[in-house]
ZATORZA-488682 format. One record per residue (C-alpha): residue number from 1; residue in one letter; x, y, z. Coordinates in steps of 0.1 Angstrom, whole numbers, plus 2048, in hexadecimal, padded with zeros to 3 digits. Last residue first. Layout:
N
[site NUM a [X Y Z]]
...
end
This chain:
198
[site 198 x [74A 90F 7DA]]
[site 197 x [727 901 7D5]]
[site 196 x [718 8E0 7E1]]
[site 195 x [729 8CD 7FC]]
[site 194 x [740 8AF 7F9]]
[site 193 x [741 89A 819]]
[site 192 x [763 896 829]]
[site 191 x [75E 880 848]]
[site 190 x [73E 872 839]]
[site 189 x [754 85C 824]]
[site 188 x [751 84E 801]]
[site 187 x [754 86F 7EF]]
[site 186 x [74C 87D 7CD]]
[site 185 x [753 89F 7BE]]
[site 184 x [748 8A7 79B]]
[site 183 x [756 8C1 783]]
[site 182 x [749 8DB 76A]]
[site 181 x [733 8ED 783]]
[site 180 x [737 8DC 7A5]]
[site 179 x [722 8BD 7A1]]
[site 178 x [71D 8A8 7C0]]
[site 177 x [722 883 7C8]]
[site 176 x [71E 86F 7E8]]
[site 175 x [729 84B 7EB]]
[site 174 x [713 831 7FC]]
[site 173 x [712 81A 7DE]]
[site 172 x [731 81C 7C9]]
[site 171 x [733 836 7AC]]
[site 170 x [73A 825 78B]]
[site 169 x [74F 83E 778]]
[site 168 x [751 843 753]]
[site 167 x [731 859 754]]
[site 166 x [744 870 76C]]
[site 165 x [75C 87A 74F]]
[site 164 x [748 898 743]]
[site 163 x [745 8A4 767]]
[site 162 x [76A 8A8 769]]
[site 161 x [779 897 788]]
[site 160 x [77B 89A 7AD]]
[site 159 x [780 87B 7C2]]
[site 158 x [77E 875 7E7]]
[site 157 x [786 854 7F9]]
[site 156 x [79B 848 7DB]]
[site 155 x [78C 831 7C1]]
[site 154 x [797 80F 7B4]]
[site 153 x [790 802 791]]
[site 152 x [7A3 81F 781]]
[site 151 x [794 82F 761]]
[site 150 x [7A5 822 742]]
[site 149 x [7C5 836 73B]]
[site 148 x [7CF 853 724]]
[site 147 x [7B4 86C 72D]]
[site 146 x [7CF 885 739]]
[site 145 x [7C1 885 75D]]
[site 144 x [7C2 85F 75E]]
[site 143 x [7E6 860 751]]
[site 142 x [7F0 878 76C]]
[site 141 x [7DE 862 785]]
[site 140 x [7F6 845 77F]]
[site 139 x [7E6 82D 798]]
[site 138 x [7FD 81C 7B1]]
[site 137 x [7F3 834 7CC]]
[site 136 x [7CF 82A 7C9]]
[site 135 x [7CC 81A 7EC]]
[site 134 x [7E2 835 7FC]]
[site 133 x [7CE 834 81C]]
[site 132 x [7C7 85A 81D]]
[site 131 x [7BD 85B 7F8]]
[site 130 x [7AF 87D 7ED]]
[site 129 x [7B1 880 7C7]]
[site 128 x [7A5 8A0 7B7]]
[site 127 x [7A3 8A7 791]]
[site 126 x [79C 8C4 77A]]
[site 125 x [796 8E4 78D]]
[site 124 x [79D 905 77A]]
[site 123 x [778 90F 774]]
[site 122 x [77C 92B 78E]]
[site 121 x [75F 91D 7A3]]
[site 120 x [76C 8FA 79E]]
[site 119 x [78F 906 7A9]]
[site 118 x [780 911 7CA]]
[site 117 x [771 8EE 7CE]]
[site 116 x [793 8DE 7C6]]
[site 115 x [7A5 8F4 7DF]]
[site 114 x [789 8EC 7F9]]
[site 113 x [790 8C7 7F4]]
[site 112 x [7B6 8CC 7F7]]
[site 111 x [7B2 8E1 817]]
[site 110 x [79A 8C7 825]]
[site 109 x [7B4 8AB 81F]]
[site 108 x [7D1 8C0 82D]]
[site 107 x [7BD 8C8 84C]]
[site 106 x [7B2 8A4 850]]
[site 105 x [7D6 899 850]]
[site 104 x [7E0 8B3 869]]
[site 103 x [7C4 8A9 881]]
[site 102 x [7CA 883 87D]]
[site 101 x [7EF 889 884]]
[site 100 x [806 888 866]]
[site 99 x [81D 86C 85B]]
[site 98 x [80E 867 838]]
[site 97 x [7FB 883 828]]
[site 96 x [811 887 80A]]
[site 95 x [807 8A4 7F4]]
[site 94 x [805 8A5 7CE]]
[site 93 x [802 8C0 7B5]]
[site 92 x [7F7 8BF 790]]
[site 91 x [7FA 8D8 774]]
[site 90 x [7E7 8DE 754]]
[site 89 x [7ED 8FE 73F]]
[site 88 x [806 8EE 728]]
[site 87 x [809 8C9 730]]
[site 86 x [80D 8B4 750]]
[site 85 x [820 8D0 762]]
[site 84 x [82E 8C5 783]]
[site 83 x [828 8CD 7A8]]
[site 82 x [834 8BD 7C8]]
[site 81 x [827 8CC 7E9]]
[site 80 x [838 8BE 808]]
[site 79 x [825 8C2 829]]
[site 78 x [838 8CF 847]]
[site 77 x [838 8CB 86D]]
[site 76 x [855 8D8 882]]
[site 75 x [851 8FE 880]]
[site 74 x [82B 8FA 87E]]
[site 73 x [811 8F0 864]]
[site 72 x [82A 8F8 848]]
[site 71 x [82B 8F5 822]]
[site 70 x [84A 8E8 811]]
[site 69 x [855 8EA 7ED]]
[site 68 x [858 8D4 7CE]]
[site 67 x [858 8E2 7AB]]
[site 66 x [852 8D5 788]]
[site 65 x [852 8E2 764]]
[site 64 x [86A 8FF 76C]]
[site 63 x [86D 924 765]]
[site 62 x [84D 933 773]]
[site 61 x [84F 91D 792]]
[site 60 x [873 928 798]]
[site 59 x [867 94D 797]]
[site 58 x [84B 945 7AF]]
[site 57 x [863 936 7C8]]
[site 56 x [87B 953 7C3]]
[site 55 x [860 96C 7CB]]
[site 54 x [857 959 7EB]]
[site 53 x [87C 95A 7F4]]
[site 52 x [890 93A 7F2]]
[site 51 x [8A2 922 809]]
[site 50 x [8AC 900 7FA]]
[site 49 x [8A3 8E1 80D]]
[site 48 x [8B2 8C1 801]]
[site 47 x [89C 8A5 7F3]]
[site 46 x [8B4 89A 7D8]]
[site 45 x [89E 8A9 7BD]]
[site 44 x [8A0 8CA 7D0]]
[site 43 x [886 8D5 7E9]]
[site 42 x [879 8F8 7EC]]
[site 41 x [87B 90B 80D]]
[site 40 x [86C 92B 81A]]
[site 39 x [87C 936 83B]]
[site 38 x [86B 948 858]]
[site 37 x [87F 931 870]]
[site 36 x [862 92B 888]]
[site 35 x [843 930 872]]
[site 34 x [852 91F 854]]
[site 33 x [847 933 836]]
[site 32 x [830 922 81D]]
[site 31 x [814 920 836]]
[site 30 x [7F8 908 83F]]
[site 29 x [7DE 91A 854]]
[site 28 x [7C0 915 83C]]
[site 27 x [7C3 938 82D]]
[site 26 x [7E8 930 828]]
[site 25 x [7DF 912 814]]
[site 24 x [7CB 927 7FB]]
[site 23 x [7E5 942 7F7]]
[site 22 x [804 92B 7F3]]
[site 21 x [7F0 913 7DD]]
[site 20 x [7E4 92F 7C6]]
[site 19 x [806 93E 7C2]]
[site 18 x [815 91C 7BA]]
[site 17 x [7F9 915 7A1]]
[site 16 x [7FF 936 78F]]
[site 15 x [824 92D 78C]]
[site 14 x [81D 90A 77F]]
[site 13 x [804 914 764]]
[site 12 x [7E0 90F 76C]]
[site 11 x [7C4 8F7 763]]
[site 10 x [7C3 8E0 781]]
[site 9 x [7CE 8BE 78D]]
[site 8 x [7CD 8B6 7B3]]
[site 7 x [7DB 898 7C4]]
[site 6 x [7D9 88F 7EA]]
[site 5 x [7ED 874 7F9]]
[site 4 x [7EE 856 811]]
[site 3 x [80D 840 80E]]
[site 2 x [80D 823 7F7]]
[site 1 x [800 800 800]]
end
């Protein structure tokens, strides 16, 4: 079994997505600047921290096809955000939710769901995968998003997808589903029920 994760795909370029992530997560109490050290850090391919300013973070995002940086609950608790461009104008970002307390994990999950719902209102939302147990971690969600793979046989706890593709999905009994403009949001658990509107 893979680690738990959240995955978001949206219609933005990488730099615009980073700005949106920093702002939306900050509103939920998860910050790009470490509250103790006041540092902003991106991660290199080797996993090393590299201190940057907020402007430098945005500049790097504008120049590269992928970027990994840290967001912070506290000075000692961070969530890693990894972004990459899937194609022009389409970006995805993932968040590991393994190793957090139940409160921290729920906060990340809710933040990702609200991010998707906000994107639905802006018509930028494309896909959302919330999988706390990692049951679908072996699925290549990039290929699912790009319509290059048969729809996966296993579903995560919460799934957002284009409304036009909902017909390809067999929603299990007991799940809830709601339309949010051009996308749908379905859920198996009452813990994170989708709600109408954004």
